[in-house]
Steps between C-alpha positions, in 0.01 A plus 500: 500500500390432848149607609426523865129476620418655828245327723291735703607504856144510632405171330797318639432617850135396488586151376756456773251611764238252372744212514598590852135510617426166336800348671355604835135400439552144371682363810251670734200355313650152508565525872144620566352213297696247701423656836126534441403152369134407559443321830362145525119475497340528844182321598208734537168468678326674216257291293586444138216425266564273204258489214464147358323388191129461548379147581156345528396280797176303545361480855213265595168662580189373676339440163760244396416131541698328778753245383395237757144382563355419843527129426871531426548703818323234706723231355823691551417641841273234653535485880652185649251225585384479863665233716320164501249441774616265776380144464225402744596277784397136447197386688573312820283295728454589865625267772312368800619337819383141559252612764349755259446272197139531388311186396417440137176650374452217252545125483864435428435134426242597237753736337760222480248249362392740226861589407580128462247469219744689274807289580640347182220663296575871449840596352719778626468835316407862545129429545264488797235267355503120467386525137828675421784465749601583855786711620581441865304812594229417245430167671476662846276777365265256327472254791426764764266683263290181494439558874414866464846632596624754243876519453713705256762359266858488622641280776616796710167681458308194616722446805468869592128449565570240770692468825833322536471214748751256649534164325375334817166682458457423130186311402364353178394783270763747617739649243861397452700797371851561368523882471526631144520143363219254569180419690291188563241346732605312814337161539545485878710185482841626379415545131382774263277523195632736237562563131879476492662575164488486120445154351337373819147478639346585836671279758464382859846457649735584787650849507826537313795490735711695250264798520556550872237498773167652395293760683154394617213743454140480618228681312 
């Protein structure tokens, strides 16, 4: 026997209407989602605050001990040394024309005679006393000191106290000077008395040709 079940007409119509509405809404929603995608981020002038984890920092205060002492600072930051002072000009003797040469104020012959007493007796050295030794300037200083004429050490210093004279005006007792090298006593006859070099004694001899012409000085 066949049984036929009747489905209410109102239910079927409602279901069909719901399906039709759903078929319309789904495509529209998909289209709207595609059309209204979020735009790319845009830079903004607004300030954004970010909260970070708390940290602890130690800042130096006036109570803390400095890491470098004054001594270390002076060593590390010492100013450059001042430039060296210029060396003084060497002493030079003044010159005189032949007509202006002053006469000796002492006996030149007596000076030569006294200097000869040390020939072959006193060795050369740094001294200025016959009990020790004579440098060239030490001999001149000692001999003239015997006559009350005080002279310093140093050949150039001794010559600076006199006046340069021409060889033609030289007399016994005048000085014979090689600047910055040597000094002796002129004997008035073409020879000199001096203390020449290490290993030798006071000598009376002709001037050395190899040393060049000497300069004559009158005290």
